[in-house]
MARMARDO-77621 format. One record per residue (C-alpha): residue number from 0; residue in one letter; x, y, z. Coordinates in Angstrom, 1 decimal. Layout:
! residues N
(pt NUM, 'a', (X, Y, Z));
...
END
This chain:
! residues 167
(pt 0, 'x', (2.1, -5.2, -14.7));
(pt 1, 'x', (3.6, -8.3, -16.2));
(pt 2, 'x', (2.6, -10.9, -13.6));
(pt 3, 'x', (6.2, -11.7, -13.0));
(pt 4, 'x', (6.7, -12.2, -9.2));
(pt 5, 'x', (8.6, -9.5, -7.4));
(pt 6, 'x', (11.7, -11.1, -5.8));
(pt 7, 'x', (11.9, -11.4, -2.1));
(pt 8, 'x', (15.1, -9.3, -2.2));
(pt 9, 'x', (13.3, -6.5, -4.0));
(pt 10, 'x', (10.4, -6.6, -1.6));
(pt 11, 'x', (12.8, -6.3, 1.3));
(pt 12, 'x', (14.4, -3.3, -0.3));
(pt 13, 'x', (10.9, -1.7, -0.3));
(pt 14, 'x', (10.3, -2.6, 3.3));
(pt 15, 'x', (13.8, -1.3, 4.3));
(pt 16, 'x', (12.9, 2.1, 2.8));
(pt 17, 'x', (9.6, 2.1, 4.8));
(pt 18, 'x', (11.5, 1.2, 7.9));
(pt 19, 'x', (13.3, 4.5, 7.8));
(pt 20, 'x', (10.2, 6.7, 7.6));
(pt 21, 'x', (9.8, 9.2, 10.5));
(pt 22, 'x', (7.4, 8.4, 13.3));
(pt 23, 'x', (6.2, 10.0, 16.5));
(pt 24, 'x', (8.6, 9.0, 19.3));
(pt 25, 'x', (10.2, 6.6, 16.8));
(pt 26, 'x', (7.2, 4.3, 17.5));
(pt 27, 'x', (7.2, 2.9, 13.9));
(pt 28, 'x', (3.5, 1.7, 14.0));
(pt 29, 'x', (3.5, 0.3, 10.5));
(pt 30, 'x', (3.3, -3.5, 9.8));
(pt 31, 'x', (3.1, -5.2, 6.4));
(pt 32, 'x', (1.7, -8.6, 5.3));
(pt 33, 'x', (2.8, -9.5, 1.8));
(pt 34, 'x', (2.4, -12.2, -0.7));
(pt 35, 'x', (4.3, -12.8, -3.9));
(pt 36, 'x', (2.6, -13.8, -7.2));
(pt 37, 'x', (2.3, -17.6, -7.7));
(pt 38, 'x', (2.0, -18.5, -4.1));
(pt 39, 'x', (-1.1, -19.5, -2.1));
(pt 40, 'x', (-0.6, -16.4, 0.1));
(pt 41, 'x', (-1.1, -14.3, -3.1));
(pt 42, 'x', (-4.5, -16.0, -3.8));
(pt 43, 'x', (-5.6, -15.1, -0.2));
(pt 44, 'x', (-4.7, -11.5, -0.5));
(pt 45, 'x', (-6.0, -11.3, -4.0));
(pt 46, 'x', (-9.4, -12.6, -2.8));
(pt 47, 'x', (-9.6, -9.6, -0.4));
(pt 48, 'x', (-9.7, -7.1, -3.3));
(pt 49, 'x', (-12.8, -5.4, -4.7));
(pt 50, 'x', (-13.9, -6.6, -8.1));
(pt 51, 'x', (-12.5, -3.4, -9.7));
(pt 52, 'x', (-9.1, -3.9, -8.2));
(pt 53, 'x', (-9.0, -7.6, -9.1));
(pt 54, 'x', (-9.2, -6.7, -12.8));
(pt 55, 'x', (-5.8, -5.2, -13.0));
(pt 56, 'x', (-4.1, -6.7, -9.9));
(pt 57, 'x', (-4.3, -10.1, -11.5));
(pt 58, 'x', (-0.9, -9.3, -13.0));
(pt 59, 'x', (0.7, -7.8, -9.9));
(pt 60, 'x', (4.0, -9.3, -8.8));
(pt 61, 'x', (3.1, -8.9, -5.1));
(pt 62, 'x', (0.3, -7.7, -2.9));
(pt 63, 'x', (0.8, -6.0, 0.5));
(pt 64, 'x', (-1.7, -5.3, 3.3));
(pt 65, 'x', (-0.7, -2.2, 5.3));
(pt 66, 'x', (-1.5, -2.2, 9.1));
(pt 67, 'x', (-0.8, 0.3, 11.8));
(pt 68, 'x', (-0.5, -0.2, 15.6));
(pt 69, 'x', (-3.0, 2.1, 17.3));
(pt 70, 'x', (-1.5, 2.3, 20.8));
(pt 71, 'x', (2.0, 2.5, 22.4));
(pt 72, 'x', (3.1, -0.5, 24.4));
(pt 73, 'x', (2.1, 1.2, 27.6));
(pt 74, 'x', (-1.5, 1.6, 26.4));
(pt 75, 'x', (-1.4, 5.3, 25.5));
(pt 76, 'x', (-3.2, 6.1, 22.2));
(pt 77, 'x', (-0.8, 6.5, 19.3));
(pt 78, 'x', (-2.7, 9.4, 17.7));
(pt 79, 'x', (-0.4, 9.7, 14.7));
(pt 80, 'x', (-0.3, 5.9, 13.8));
(pt 81, 'x', (-2.1, 6.4, 10.5));
(pt 82, 'x', (0.0, 9.5, 9.6));
(pt 83, 'x', (3.3, 7.7, 10.4));
(pt 84, 'x', (2.2, 4.6, 8.5));
(pt 85, 'x', (1.4, 6.9, 5.6));
(pt 86, 'x', (4.9, 8.2, 5.7));
(pt 87, 'x', (6.2, 4.6, 5.6));
(pt 88, 'x', (3.9, 3.8, 2.6));
(pt 89, 'x', (5.3, 6.8, 0.8));
(pt 90, 'x', (8.9, 5.8, 1.5));
(pt 91, 'x', (8.1, 2.3, 0.1));
(pt 92, 'x', (6.4, 3.8, -3.0));
(pt 93, 'x', (9.3, 6.2, -3.7));
(pt 94, 'x', (11.8, 3.3, -3.4));
(pt 95, 'x', (9.7, 1.2, -5.8));
(pt 96, 'x', (9.7, 4.1, -8.3));
(pt 97, 'x', (13.5, 4.3, -8.0));
(pt 98, 'x', (13.6, 0.5, -8.7));
(pt 99, 'x', (11.4, 1.0, -11.8));
(pt 100, 'x', (8.5, -1.0, -10.2));
(pt 101, 'x', (4.9, -0.1, -10.5));
(pt 102, 'x', (3.6, 0.6, -6.9));
(pt 103, 'x', (-0.1, 1.4, -6.4));
(pt 104, 'x', (-2.0, 1.9, -3.1));
(pt 105, 'x', (-5.6, 0.8, -2.9));
(pt 106, 'x', (-8.6, 1.3, -0.5));
(pt 107, 'x', (-10.9, -1.1, -2.4));
(pt 108, 'x', (-10.7, -4.3, -0.4));
(pt 109, 'x', (-12.5, -6.1, 2.5));
(pt 110, 'x', (-10.8, -4.9, 5.7));
(pt 111, 'x', (-12.9, -7.2, 8.0));
(pt 112, 'x', (-11.9, -10.3, 6.0));
(pt 113, 'x', (-8.3, -9.1, 5.9));
(pt 114, 'x', (-8.3, -8.9, 9.7));
(pt 115, 'x', (-9.8, -12.3, 10.1));
(pt 116, 'x', (-7.9, -14.2, 7.3));
(pt 117, 'x', (-4.5, -12.6, 8.1));
(pt 118, 'x', (-4.8, -13.0, 11.9));
(pt 119, 'x', (-4.5, -9.3, 12.5));
(pt 120, 'x', (-4.9, -8.8, 16.3));
(pt 121, 'x', (-6.8, -6.1, 18.1));
(pt 122, 'x', (-4.9, -2.9, 18.5));
(pt 123, 'x', (-4.0, -2.7, 14.8));
(pt 124, 'x', (-5.9, -0.9, 12.1));
(pt 125, 'x', (-6.1, -2.4, 8.6));
(pt 126, 'x', (-5.2, 0.7, 6.5));
(pt 127, 'x', (-4.7, -0.1, 2.8));
(pt 128, 'x', (-3.4, -2.6, 0.3));
(pt 129, 'x', (-0.5, -2.1, -2.2));
(pt 130, 'x', (0.0, -3.8, -5.6));
(pt 131, 'x', (3.7, -4.0, -6.7));
(pt 132, 'x', (4.8, -5.3, -10.0));
(pt 133, 'x', (7.1, -5.0, -13.0));
(pt 134, 'x', (5.8, -2.6, -15.6));
(pt 135, 'x', (3.8, -4.3, -18.4));
(pt 136, 'x', (2.8, -3.0, -21.8));
(pt 137, 'x', (0.0, -0.4, -21.9));
(pt 138, 'x', (-1.5, -2.3, -24.9));
(pt 139, 'x', (-2.1, -5.3, -22.6));
(pt 140, 'x', (-4.6, -3.4, -20.5));
(pt 141, 'x', (-8.3, -3.3, -21.3));
(pt 142, 'x', (-9.6, 0.0, -22.7));
(pt 143, 'x', (-11.0, 1.3, -19.4));
(pt 144, 'x', (-7.8, 0.7, -17.5));
(pt 145, 'x', (-5.6, 1.9, -20.4));
(pt 146, 'x', (-7.4, 5.3, -20.2));
(pt 147, 'x', (-6.6, 5.6, -16.5));
(pt 148, 'x', (-2.9, 5.2, -17.0));
(pt 149, 'x', (-2.1, 8.9, -16.9));
(pt 150, 'x', (-1.4, 11.2, -14.0));
(pt 151, 'x', (-4.6, 12.3, -12.4));
(pt 152, 'x', (-5.4, 15.9, -12.0));
(pt 153, 'x', (-4.9, 17.8, -8.7));
(pt 154, 'x', (-6.7, 20.8, -7.3));
(pt 155, 'x', (-4.6, 24.0, -7.1));
(pt 156, 'x', (-2.3, 24.4, -4.0));
(pt 157, 'x', (-4.3, 27.5, -3.1));
(pt 158, 'x', (-7.4, 25.3, -2.4));
(pt 159, 'x', (-5.4, 23.1, 0.0));
(pt 160, 'x', (-3.0, 25.5, 1.8));
(pt 161, 'x', (-4.0, 28.3, 4.1));
(pt 162, 'x', (-2.0, 30.9, 6.0));
(pt 163, 'x', (-3.0, 31.4, 9.7));
(pt 164, 'x', (-6.5, 30.0, 9.5));
(pt 165, 'x', (-8.5, 27.4, 7.6));
(pt 166, 'x', (-10.7, 29.1, 5.1));
END
């Protein structure tokens, strides 16, 4: 990524795409906390990242923390909150791809610090982080990260899909 901040307008387009993701009972459990590059908020979110993610997120144009509400307003457990929030994340990622942005989800960050530093209330899970940015030049990456910039392999469908019974 180039380090150029992602515009607020472009971020809102990503969040608008997420808004239209399907959810159980139209509950829409997803919430996003974002920070644009060059702002104090960015430094706070950047500080939550694991060391490995800091290496290449230093040039992200925005960082996003993904949250999900775990219960309906009436107190019933929202069993599909993570599933529904995953659908919202995927909608956001697809919109980013359509806008020629680099969009990368991450699990490597401090969830407890995120909860505390971002004021996340009880009743919400801290799910993931997302880096968003304008595509940079491959040559600008260190050798280790340059080698990772290729589609990762996937197991065959036959190892993930089963008819009638898990096997």
